[in-house]
Phi, psi and omega in degrees: 000310185294330185279330184288320179296317180303310183298316184298315178304312182295317177298318179304307178298316177299314182298321173300313181299313184301313186300323187289318179299321181290312179301312182299309186296320182293332179275356182258168180290136184261359176202164176245357184258096181284343174288315183295314188280335186218304193288335179300320182296332178288336180275319186263064176236164175296327172239089178298137179277318187249151175260345175202166179298157172281160186256105184224030181271168184106152181292342174276003184231154181228118175281135183221129177253125178243131176180202186227133181051051172062013170259114183287129170270327177195159184229151183232134162255101186266132182268112184287348179266313180276339178069027179220149176294144168288315174196173174218166185212138183203171180248125165274124181258148175292145185291139179227100183096236182241145175284143177291166180239170176081163181207011173075191183258151171300145184215154168265142172306123180227012183282183181288350179254016180302136176302153178294327173231128186212155171295169173236135188292334180260302187302317181275333185264328179281331186290346189262003186235130175277169183296320179301312184298317184291330172303320185259014177058039178246076181195171178268123178259170168291088180287107177299143166272296167275122195282147176294323179293347184277348176258147189271340182252165179287335173295316177295320177289332176286324181301329185288344190269061186228146184297335178281001182251006190232149173220151181307108180232129182307130190289324175308319176286317173306312178270357183255247188286339176289321176293325182290320172306314180294324173295324182294325171303309181297321178292324171302304180306310183298313185293317180273352174061042178232155172291135172236134180263125199230135165245142177229131186217173184231168182187149179066189183226145165275127180256152173280190183297340179252020167066038168252142177300142174277121178236129183289122176059037175053033171198344183265122180288137175265120182286142175283331187234148155247143174222160182212118177249126200239131176231134164249089188296337185293329182242018171051049176212162184203165176204160179234125178247145187219134180215144171284151172292091198276064179310127174067357178300124180243168173091183181244026178302133177254141177236154167295136176232231182300129176286070178301133177053031174083001177286161183299329183184142180269109181295127183232154182275128187297321181291349178260357185095134182254118183266131178244160186233139180213157165288155175289324175304319183293323185289321178291333184268356178274118195292332178288297180306317186297334176284332192267330187253145178254083184277146174290165176254097186292143175277176183293337178296347179252008178047060188288348179265000176236129181293107178294142181246028190276354170256004184301314177308316178293317177294317186304330180262002178244321184300133182244000000 
């Protein structure tokens, strides 16, 4: 009897260990070639999204493909010096039934493609905020580049919960107008029943009062800007949204932002982040921003020369 119980116990332990290993491996990057695993398929389409491969080359960058069964859900170009992503890319699929809930626990990238230097989801992000600051949402959160809510399945949502997919984002902004922008993209995809192709990136650094870069735990760069480039290739339109990371901004002051629905400017609350709109070409031709951002090259199917207004109605009802 004891021998039988021992045998059962050993079987359970081995099974649990194997399950843990499979789950752990499955939640790590399965490849480093982000063009091969994802973005080449965006180029080789009837209505191509990209005119050329994305650029994630150099010793300072690591490509990371996340997905299931060698199929990429999203891909990240991670910067080993700043310890935040330069950009990520994914597709927002229209809802079919109900979106999954839950998102799993945060984890650090520990697979064979892990960057040589990377942030830590606990040590770098938890140490910088007091209880009072967290209560008032005045701290740097783990700001997703590819949002977990953009995926329809639990597996997709869990995969986004990794340190290589986050950058320090002021929480009022992360839960404010940036979240409202993300919601607008999903609502558009759902209503129009279309795939929407999305890049999200960072750029620049937030400086302190003596003009020194702010670093979480003295090593993780706090980006000055977050940007999001969105293409609907079936309708030949695209738009790029840009916002400053509003560190320490207080009060209810309103500022002009995106000219939603042709208005001169959409008044937005500065402490929640002010979202601005551009065509991709306009941003690439801006000498200041073109140096800071690793922007994609949209194909003609995306209409990169014109600022698309297909999200205006959704933004008009969400930006605060």
